[in-house]
C-alpha positions as CSV (number, residue, x, y, z in Angstrom):
1,M,-0.2,0.0,-0.1
2,H,1.3,3.4,-1.2
3,K,1.6,6.1,1.6
4,P,-0.5,9.3,0.8
5,R,2.4,11.6,-0.2
6,C,0.4,14.0,-2.1
7,F,-1.1,17.3,-1.0
8,L,-4.8,17.2,-0.6
9,S,-7.2,20.2,0.0
10,R,-10.9,20.4,0.4
11,V,-12.9,23.5,-0.2
12,G,-13.9,24.7,3.1
13,F,-11.8,22.5,5.2
14,F,-9.6,25.2,6.5
15,S,-10.8,28.8,7.3
16,K,-7.4,30.0,9.1
17,S,-5.8,32.4,6.8
18,G,-2.2,31.3,5.5
19,L,-2.9,27.4,6.6
20,L,-3.1,26.3,3.0
21,Y,-0.7,27.0,0.0
22,W,-3.9,27.6,-2.3
23,Y,-5.1,31.1,-2.5
24,P,-8.8,32.1,-4.0
25,R,-9.1,33.9,-7.0
26,K,-12.2,34.9,-8.8
27,P,-12.8,32.9,-11.8
28,S,-13.0,34.7,-14.9
29,C,-14.9,31.9,-17.1
30,W,-17.2,30.1,-15.0
31,S,-20.8,31.1,-14.2
32,Q,-21.4,32.1,-10.5
33,L,-24.7,29.5,-11.1
34,L,-21.9,26.9,-10.9
35,L,-20.0,28.1,-7.7
36,G,-23.0,29.0,-5.7
37,S,-22.6,26.9,-2.7
38,A,-19.5,25.1,-3.9
39,C,-16.5,27.4,-3.5
40,K,-15.6,30.9,-3.5
41,G,-12.8,31.1,-5.9
42,T,-10.9,28.7,-8.1
43,F,-7.4,27.4,-7.0
44,T,-3.9,28.0,-8.4
45,K,-0.3,27.2,-7.2
46,R,1.4,30.1,-5.4
47,C,4.4,31.5,-6.8
48,Q,7.6,32.5,-5.2
49,R,7.1,35.6,-2.9
50,G,7.2,38.9,-4.9
51,Q,7.3,37.5,-8.2
52,K,4.5,37.6,-10.9
53,S,2.8,34.5,-11.8
54,Q,4.4,32.2,-14.4
55,K,3.4,32.8,-17.7
56,K,3.7,30.2,-20.3
57,P,6.3,30.8,-22.3
58,S,5.8,32.3,-25.8
59,H,9.3,30.9,-27.2
60,I,11.4,28.3,-26.2
61,G,13.9,30.3,-24.2
62,T,16.4,32.9,-24.8
63,L,19.7,32.0,-26.3
64,D,21.7,32.0,-23.5
65,S,19.5,29.6,-21.8
66,S,20.8,25.8,-21.7
67,W,18.6,23.2,-23.7
68,Q,18.1,21.5,-20.6
69,E,16.9,24.5,-18.9
70,R,14.5,25.3,-21.6
71,L,12.7,21.7,-21.4
72,A,12.7,22.0,-17.5
73,D,11.1,25.4,-17.7
74,V,8.2,23.9,-20.1
75,V,7.9,20.4,-18.5
76,T,8.4,21.1,-15.0
77,P,8.1,24.8,-14.3
78,L,8.2,24.8,-10.6
79,W,11.8,22.8,-10.4
80,R,13.5,25.8,-9.4
81,L,11.6,26.4,-6.2
82,S,12.1,24.9,-2.8
83,Y,9.7,22.9,-0.6
84,E,8.5,25.8,1.2
85,E,7.7,27.7,-1.7
86,Q,5.9,25.0,-3.7
87,L,2.6,24.0,-2.7
88,K,3.0,20.4,-2.3
89,P,5.8,18.3,-0.9
90,V,8.4,17.5,-3.7
91,I,8.2,14.2,-5.1
92,D,10.5,13.2,-7.8
93,G,10.4,10.5,-10.4
94,Y,6.9,9.9,-10.0
95,R,5.6,9.2,-13.3
96,N,4.7,5.4,-14.1
97,K,4.4,5.9,-17.8
98,S,6.3,8.7,-20.1
99,T,6.3,8.8,-23.6
100,F,9.1,10.0,-25.6
101,S,9.4,11.4,-29.0
102,V,12.0,11.2,-31.7
103,N,13.2,14.1,-33.7
104,R,16.3,16.7,-34.3
105,G,18.1,17.7,-31.4
106,P,19.8,20.9,-30.3
107,D,23.0,19.2,-32.2
108,G,20.9,18.6,-35.3
109,N,20.7,14.8,-34.9
110,P,17.4,13.5,-36.1
111,K,17.9,10.4,-33.8
112,T,17.4,12.1,-30.5
113,V,15.0,10.7,-27.9
114,G,13.4,13.1,-25.6
115,Y,10.9,15.9,-25.2
116,Y,9.7,18.7,-27.8
117,L,10.2,22.4,-27.2
118,G,8.9,24.7,-29.6
119,T,5.9,24.3,-31.8
120,W,4.9,22.7,-35.4
121,R,3.3,26.0,-36.4
122,D,6.5,28.1,-35.6
123,R,8.8,25.4,-37.4
124,N,11.1,25.3,-34.6
125,I,10.8,21.9,-33.0
126,V,13.8,20.7,-30.8
127,C,13.9,17.4,-29.1
128,V,15.9,17.6,-25.8
129,R,17.0,14.6,-23.7
130,S,15.1,14.4,-20.6
131,N,17.1,12.8,-18.1
132,H,17.3,15.9,-15.9
133,L,13.5,16.3,-15.6
134,K,12.5,15.5,-11.9
135,N,9.2,14.2,-12.5
136,I,10.5,11.2,-14.8
137,P,12.3,8.1,-13.1
138,E,15.8,7.1,-13.6
139,K,14.6,4.0,-15.3
140,H,12.4,5.9,-17.9
141,S,15.5,8.0,-18.9
142,Q,17.6,5.2,-18.8
143,V,15.5,3.2,-21.5
144,A,14.9,6.4,-23.6
145,Q,18.6,6.9,-23.5
146,Y,19.6,3.1,-24.9
147,Y,16.5,3.5,-27.6
148,E,18.6,6.6,-28.7
149,V,21.7,4.3,-29.0
150,F,19.7,1.6,-30.8
151,L,18.3,4.6,-33.4
152,R,21.7,5.7,-34.1
153,Q,23.0,2.4,-35.0
154,S,20.1,1.5,-37.2
155,P,20.4,2.0,-40.8
156,L,16.9,3.2,-41.2
157,E,15.9,6.8,-40.7
158,P,13.4,8.1,-37.9
159,C,9.8,9.3,-39.0
160,L,9.8,12.7,-38.2
161,L,7.0,13.7,-40.6
162,F,4.6,10.7,-42.3
163,H,4.8,12.0,-45.7
164,E,8.7,12.5,-45.5
165,G,9.4,8.6,-44.9
166,G,11.4,7.3,-42.0
167,H,10.3,4.6,-39.7
168,W,11.3,4.8,-36.1
169,R,8.8,6.8,-33.7
170,E,8.1,7.3,-30.2
171,L,9.0,5.1,-27.3
172,T,6.6,4.6,-24.2
173,V,8.1,3.2,-21.0
174,R,5.6,1.8,-18.5
175,T,6.8,1.1,-14.7
176,N,5.6,-0.3,-11.3
177,S,6.3,0.1,-7.9
178,Q,8.0,-3.4,-8.0
179,G,10.6,-1.9,-10.6
180,H,9.1,-4.0,-13.4
181,T,9.3,-2.2,-16.9
182,M,7.4,-2.3,-20.1
183,A,8.8,-0.5,-23.4
184,I,6.8,0.2,-26.2
185,I,8.2,1.1,-29.3
186,T,6.0,2.6,-32.4
187,F,7.2,2.2,-35.8
188,H,6.0,3.3,-39.2
189,P,6.0,0.6,-41.8
190,Q,5.9,2.7,-45.0
191,E,6.8,0.4,-47.8
192,L,8.6,-2.2,-45.9
193,S,7.8,-6.0,-46.5
194,Q,6.9,-8.3,-43.8
195,E,10.1,-10.0,-44.2
196,E,12.0,-6.7,-43.8
197,L,9.7,-5.7,-40.9
198,C,10.7,-9.1,-39.2
199,V,14.4,-8.1,-39.3
200,Q,13.7,-4.7,-37.8
201,K,11.7,-6.6,-35.1
202,E,14.3,-9.1,-34.5
203,T,16.9,-6.4,-34.3
204,V,15.6,-4.2,-31.7
205,K,14.6,-7.5,-29.7
206,E,18.4,-8.6,-29.8
207,F,19.5,-5.2,-28.8
208,F,17.3,-5.4,-25.6
209,I,18.0,-8.9,-24.8
210,K,21.7,-9.2,-25.6
211,G,23.0,-6.1,-26.7
212,P,23.7,-2.7,-25.0
213,G,20.1,-2.3,-24.2
214,A,20.0,-5.4,-22.0
215,V,21.1,-3.1,-18.8
216,C,17.8,-1.7,-19.0
217,N,16.3,-5.0,-17.7
218,L,13.2,-4.7,-19.4
219,T,10.1,-7.2,-18.1
220,S,8.6,-6.5,-21.8
221,L,9.2,-5.3,-25.0
222,Y,6.2,-4.1,-27.4
223,F,6.4,-3.2,-31.3
224,Q,3.3,-1.5,-32.6
225,E,3.4,-0.8,-36.5
226,S,1.3,2.4,-36.9
227,T,0.6,4.6,-39.9
228,R,-1.3,7.3,-37.5
229,T,-0.6,9.6,-34.9
230,R,-2.0,7.3,-32.2
231,C,-3.4,3.5,-32.8
232,S,-5.5,1.5,-30.6
233,H,-4.8,-2.2,-30.3
234,Q,-7.7,-2.8,-32.2
235,Q,-6.4,-0.5,-35.2
236,S,-2.6,-2.0,-35.1
237,P,-2.1,-4.5,-32.6
238,F,0.6,-4.3,-30.0
239,Q,3.2,-7.1,-30.9
240,L,4.9,-8.6,-27.9
241,L,8.5,-9.1,-29.1
242,F,9.4,-10.5,-25.7
243,G,8.6,-10.9,-22.0
244,E,5.6,-10.6,-19.8
245,P,2.3,-9.3,-21.8
246,H,1.3,-7.3,-18.8
247,I,2.5,-5.5,-15.7
248,F,0.9,-5.4,-12.4
249,E,0.3,-2.7,-9.6
250,E,-0.9,-2.9,-6.0
251,L,-3.3,-0.2,-5.5
252,L,-5.9,0.2,-2.3
253,G,-5.4,-3.3,-1.7
254,L,-6.0,-4.5,-5.1
255,K,-3.7,-6.2,-7.5
256,V,-4.0,-4.5,-11.0
257,R,-3.4,-5.8,-14.3
258,I,-2.2,-3.1,-17.0
259,S,-2.1,-3.8,-20.6
260,P,0.1,-1.5,-23.0
261,D,-2.7,1.1,-24.0
262,A,-4.8,0.9,-20.9
263,F,-5.5,4.2,-19.2
264,F,-3.7,4.3,-15.4
265,Q,-2.9,7.5,-13.5
266,I,0.5,8.3,-13.7
267,N,1.2,8.8,-10.4
268,T,0.4,5.8,-8.5
269,A,0.6,7.1,-4.9
270,G,-1.2,10.3,-5.9
271,A,-3.9,8.0,-7.5
272,E,-4.7,6.2,-4.1
273,M,-5.4,9.8,-2.5
274,L,-7.5,10.7,-5.4
275,Y,-9.6,7.4,-5.2
276,R,-9.7,7.7,-1.7
277,T,-11.2,11.2,-2.1
278,M,-13.5,10.4,-4.9
279,G,-15.0,7.4,-2.7
280,K,-15.5,9.5,0.5
281,L,-17.5,12.2,-1.8
282,S,-19.8,9.6,-3.7
283,G,-21.5,8.2,-0.4
284,V,-22.0,4.9,-2.1
285,N,-23.8,2.3,0.2
286,S,-25.4,-1.0,-0.2
287,N,-28.7,0.6,-1.4
288,T,-26.8,2.3,-4.3
289,I,-25.5,1.3,-7.8
290,L,-21.9,2.7,-8.7
291,L,-21.8,3.8,-12.6
292,D,-18.0,4.3,-13.4
293,I,-17.8,5.9,-16.6
294,C,-14.6,6.3,-18.5
295,C,-13.6,3.4,-16.1
296,G,-10.0,2.3,-17.6
297,T,-9.0,-0.8,-15.6
298,G,-11.6,-0.5,-13.1
299,V,-10.0,0.4,-10.2
300,I,-12.4,2.7,-8.9
301,G,-15.4,0.9,-9.2
302,L,-13.4,-2.2,-7.8
303,S,-12.1,-0.2,-4.8
304,L,-15.6,0.7,-3.8
305,A,-17.3,-2.6,-5.0
306,K,-17.6,-3.8,-1.4
307,Y,-19.6,-0.7,-0.2
308,T,-22.1,-0.5,-2.9
309,S,-24.8,-3.4,-4.2
310,Q,-23.6,-3.2,-8.1
311,V,-20.6,-1.8,-10.1
312,L,-21.2,-1.1,-13.7
313,G,-18.1,0.3,-15.8
314,I,-17.9,1.5,-19.3
315,E,-14.6,2.1,-21.5
316,L,-13.7,2.7,-24.9
317,V,-10.5,0.9,-24.9
318,E,-11.2,-3.0,-25.1
319,Q,-8.0,-4.1,-23.6
320,A,-8.6,-1.9,-20.6
321,V,-12.1,-3.5,-20.4
322,E,-10.2,-7.3,-20.7
323,D,-8.0,-5.8,-17.5
324,A,-10.9,-4.7,-15.6
325,R,-12.5,-7.8,-15.9
326,W,-9.5,-10.0,-14.9
327,N,-8.9,-7.5,-11.8
328,A,-12.3,-8.1,-10.7
329,A,-12.0,-12.0,-11.0
330,F,-8.4,-12.0,-9.6
331,N,-9.5,-9.8,-6.6
332,G,-12.7,-12.1,-5.7
333,I,-15.0,-9.1,-6.7
334,T,-18.0,-10.7,-8.2
335,N,-20.4,-7.8,-8.4
336,C,-19.1,-6.0,-11.3
337,E,-19.8,-5.6,-14.8
338,F,-17.7,-4.0,-17.4
339,Y,-18.6,-2.9,-20.9
340,A,-16.3,-1.9,-23.8
341,G,-17.3,0.6,-26.4
342,Q,-18.4,4.3,-26.6
343,A,-20.0,5.7,-23.4
344,E,-22.5,7.9,-25.3
345,K,-23.8,4.6,-27.1
346,I,-23.6,2.1,-24.3
347,L,-25.0,4.4,-21.4
348,P,-28.5,5.6,-22.7
349,Q,-29.8,1.7,-22.8
350,L,-27.9,0.8,-19.9
351,L,-29.4,3.4,-17.7
352,K,-32.7,2.4,-19.2
353,S,-32.3,-1.1,-17.7
354,K,-31.7,0.2,-14.4
355,E,-34.5,2.7,-14.0
356,N,-36.2,0.1,-10.9
357,G,-36.1,2.9,-8.3
358,Q,-32.5,2.0,-7.2
359,L,-30.4,5.0,-6.8
360,I,-27.4,5.3,-9.1
361,V,-24.1,7.1,-8.1
362,A,-22.0,8.2,-11.3
363,V,-18.2,8.6,-11.5
364,V,-16.5,10.3,-14.7
365,N,-13.1,10.5,-15.2
366,P,-12.8,11.4,-19.0
367,A,-9.9,12.4,-20.9
368,R,-8.8,16.0,-21.4
369,A,-11.6,16.6,-24.2
370,G,-14.3,15.9,-21.6
371,L,-17.5,14.2,-21.6
372,Y,-19.2,14.1,-25.0
373,Y,-22.6,15.8,-25.0
374,Q,-24.7,12.4,-25.4
375,V,-23.2,11.3,-22.3
376,V,-24.0,14.6,-20.2
377,Q,-27.6,14.1,-21.7
378,A,-28.2,10.7,-20.5
379,I,-26.5,11.6,-17.3
380,R,-28.8,14.5,-16.8
381,N,-32.0,12.8,-17.9
382,C,-31.5,9.6,-15.7
383,R,-33.6,10.6,-12.6
384,A,-31.9,7.5,-10.9
385,I,-28.6,9.7,-10.7
386,R,-28.8,12.1,-8.0
387,T,-25.0,12.0,-7.3
388,L,-22.3,12.8,-9.5
389,V,-18.6,12.9,-8.9
390,F,-16.5,14.4,-11.7
391,I,-12.7,14.1,-12.0
392,S,-11.0,16.3,-14.4
393,C,-7.5,16.6,-14.9
394,K,-8.0,20.0,-17.0
395,P,-10.6,21.9,-14.9
396,Y,-11.3,24.4,-17.8
397,G,-12.2,24.5,-21.4
398,E,-14.4,21.2,-22.1
399,T,-14.7,20.6,-18.4
400,T,-16.4,24.0,-18.1
401,R,-18.8,23.5,-20.8
402,N,-19.7,20.0,-19.3
403,I,-20.4,21.4,-15.8
404,I,-22.4,24.2,-17.3
405,E,-24.5,21.3,-19.2
406,L,-24.9,19.5,-15.9
407,C,-26.0,22.6,-14.1
408,C,-28.2,24.8,-16.4
409,P,-32.0,24.8,-16.2
410,P,-34.0,22.0,-18.3
411,N,-34.0,23.0,-21.9
412,S,-36.0,20.5,-24.1
413,A,-34.2,22.1,-27.5
414,K,-31.2,20.9,-26.0
415,K,-32.8,17.2,-24.9
416,L,-31.7,18.3,-21.6
417,L,-34.8,17.3,-19.5
418,G,-33.7,15.9,-16.3
419,K,-33.4,18.2,-13.1
420,P,-30.2,20.3,-12.9
421,F,-27.3,19.4,-10.8
422,V,-25.7,21.6,-8.3
423,L,-22.0,21.7,-7.5
424,K,-21.6,21.3,-4.1
425,Q,-17.6,20.7,-3.3
426,A,-14.3,20.8,-5.2
427,V,-11.1,19.1,-4.1
428,P,-8.0,19.5,-5.7
429,V,-5.6,16.4,-5.5
430,D,-2.0,17.2,-6.7
431,L,-1.1,14.2,-8.7
432,F,1.8,16.3,-10.6
433,P,4.6,17.7,-8.7
434,H,6.7,20.5,-10.3
435,T,3.8,21.3,-12.8
436,L,1.1,23.9,-12.9
437,H,-1.4,20.8,-13.2
438,C,-3.6,18.7,-10.5
439,E,-6.8,16.9,-10.7
440,L,-9.9,18.4,-9.5
441,V,-12.9,16.3,-8.0
442,F,-16.4,17.9,-8.1
443,L,-19.3,16.7,-6.4
444,F,-22.7,17.2,-7.8
445,T,-26.0,16.4,-6.4
446,R,-29.7,17.0,-7.4
């Protein structure tokens, strides 16, 4: 069990001035309708005393800054601040998943593995090695370093732009608290034959088993042929070159199986705090059904299954649903059902079948793009849903739109017929030390 190391504050928990490192600021984009009884302001991380708020740099840095400092300023903008000057305890190397790009480095070498600075629009993209970043584990940086070594030995060019050709693309590294490491290499096949593809797969496999990359001690290595920016397992299968097909994590007393493309919170210890917070806010009991939308590997529902009569989970990624079902079976949890597909298609029919008077507590944990309008409609129009817990990693933009749709008066033209929700509470949970981001958990009731 991980210790709750991430900072947690609850709106209204403390009234004493100076007790929290959060300060209220009147929001410019949220309607007072939404904030009425919930909170008196949004929360931002405090800057160093006497300094203005750090603005997002419009350029990749001044000429006399080092490339490493420029990258650190973009990815971990609070890295210069001490413990006292940051909102939360400093936690280094907390990411359990990192995705590294391949492009030209500061020296012009196109086979550089790291993170981007600059923008495609301005055509000033530079790929900078990330081994100095505080939020990335040494193991992730090590695998990235040896992937770069491999690329520079390979006769094949990297794929910088699809239409320009090239093959080697990004690297994803996943690790768990036991030190197991899964690496996933994305490769553009272009016009290579199956025989030529097999040669490349065998070459990279040998590099990480018997070559210089063996020092990484990978638990598993995956290879995905992809002609798109992002491909699911269904669109282009992840091919296991060697090792175990999954990695496993211990979370809230559960053993959790994780597939290559399954969603799992990138800060494991912080996720425990996040899910405990969500569970307390949800108020589930033996008379309620828990509806987990965008459930990923099912951890939220599984962690609360013993407190509720039934858990229903919906997830787009089929591999994640398979993981969720495996997790339920392995942990001996029998009151859970998981459905694979688009929530906006599954949810209306599923809710219709459950309208038997039993109350439903819904939990949503969508991607940054927020919930599709049809999902909001289904939640809003299901009278059995009296409580909604909304977890957002980007509590502005699309999340703001979702909140307005959930809380606005009934509107037949927009097919929002149910009684509006009221935002009661907002709890920030910091899963991303050294950055300006945090998760925000909203509690809605009606």
